[in-house]
N, C-alpha and C positions, 0 to 999 in steps of 0.2 A: 553454491550448489552442494548438496550433501553428497558424501562419498558412499558408495555402495557397501552394503553389509558384507558382501563377498570379499571386498578388498580388506576390510577390517579383519575378517576371519583369516584370510590368507596371510596377512602381515602378522597377526597375533600368533598364528600357528608357526610360521617360519621363524619368528624371533624366539618363541619358546623352544622350538626344536633345536635351533642353533645353540641356545644357552645350555640345553640338556646335553647335546653332543659334545660341546666344549667341556662340560663337567665330566664327561666320560673319557676325556683325553683326545677327542677328535679336533683337529685344527682345520675347520671348514669355513668357507665363505657361503653366504646365502644370497640368492637372487630371486626376485619375485617373478614367477611365471617364466614363459619361454620367450626369447627374443633372438631372432635369427641373425641380427647384426652384432650381437655380443659374443665375444670370444669366451669359450669355456676354458677355465683354468682349473686344473685339479689340485686339491680336492674341493669340490663345490657341490652345493645342494640347491635345488630349485623346487618350489612348491606351486602346484596348479590344481584347480578344480576341473575335473573331467566329467563328461557325460552331463546330461541335464540334471539340475537340482531344483528343489522347490520346497514349498511349505509341507509340513507334516502335521496331520491332525492327531492331537493327543486323545481326543474323545469326540464323539459325535456332536456336531454343533460348535466345535472349537473349545477354547478354554474359558473358564469363568473368571480367572484372575488376569487375563490379558497377556499371558505369556505367549510368545511366538516361538515356534520351533521349525527349523529348516534342515532338510537332509542334504548333505554335501558328500560328494565322492572326491576324495583328496588323492592326489598322486605326488609323491616325492621322488625326484630323480637325484641320485647321488653319483656324481662323476668322480671316478677314482683312478689311481695310477695303474692298478692291476686287479685281477679277478679276485684274489684273496681279500683285498681291502674292500672291494665292492660287496662281496659276500658278508663280510664282518659288519660293515656299517648298516646293512639291511637289518641285521638282528637288532642293532641298537635303535634304529628308527621304529621297528615293529614294537619293541619294548616301550618306547616313548608313547606311541599311539595307544597301546593297550593300557598303560598305567597312569598317564597324566591327564588331568583336566586342565584346559587352557582358558584363561580369562580372555574374552574378546574385548579389546580396548580400542577406543577411537583415537584420533590424532592428538587429542589433549590428554590421553592417559586415563580417561573415564572408563570404568568397566561397564560394558553393555550387556554382557551375558557370559555363557560358558559353552565351550566347544569340547565335546566328548565323543569317544568311540563306544558305542553301546553294545557292539557285537564283535568279540574277539575273533570269532570264526570268519568274519568278513575282512580280515587283514591279510593281504597277499604280498609276497615279496619275490623278486626274481632278479637275476643278473644277466645282462646282455653284453655280448662282445662288441668291440668297436665296429662301426660300419665304415669301412674305408678300403680303398683299393691298395693301400700300402700294406704289405704283409706284416709289418711291425705294429703291434697294438699301440694306440695313442692314448685312449682313455676307455675305461670300462664304465658301464652305467648300471647301478643298482636301482631297481624300481620298487617302491612300496605303494600299494593302493589300499585305501580303507574307506568305509562308509562312516561318516561322522554326523553328529547332530549338533546344530547350533541352537542353543536355548537362550532366548533374549528375555531379559527381565521386563516386567510390565513398566510402562512409562508412569512417572508419578503424576 
């Protein structure tokens, strides 16, 4: 059974983001998507696609060369120890999204396409305080959302 393009995209994005953040001095772990049974340990990042996503027409009638393009709305949650670190990692994540082109790779490491943010103005970041009845903060969450395009190369 083939794996969904979205899984390849999310995994490729998460791995590239983790590598980028570690190169910037962040010691974070990465988890795919949200899972209610998994304990969040700070510092940790999670990547998920939110809102509906689907194909994007590059021109009327599709493309002549067989390239496929999909619009994805990506959300990165960065769970941090305090508000300052959550605010700071947001800037790093936003820079990554704005500046990096990500190779979309399958489970064998084959490059299927490219994942890019085409519109810097559509990158959004915010910091949320912990949601808990305990008055002491446990973890802060930085959120970055962006619209990305997944460009798939034509099949040979």
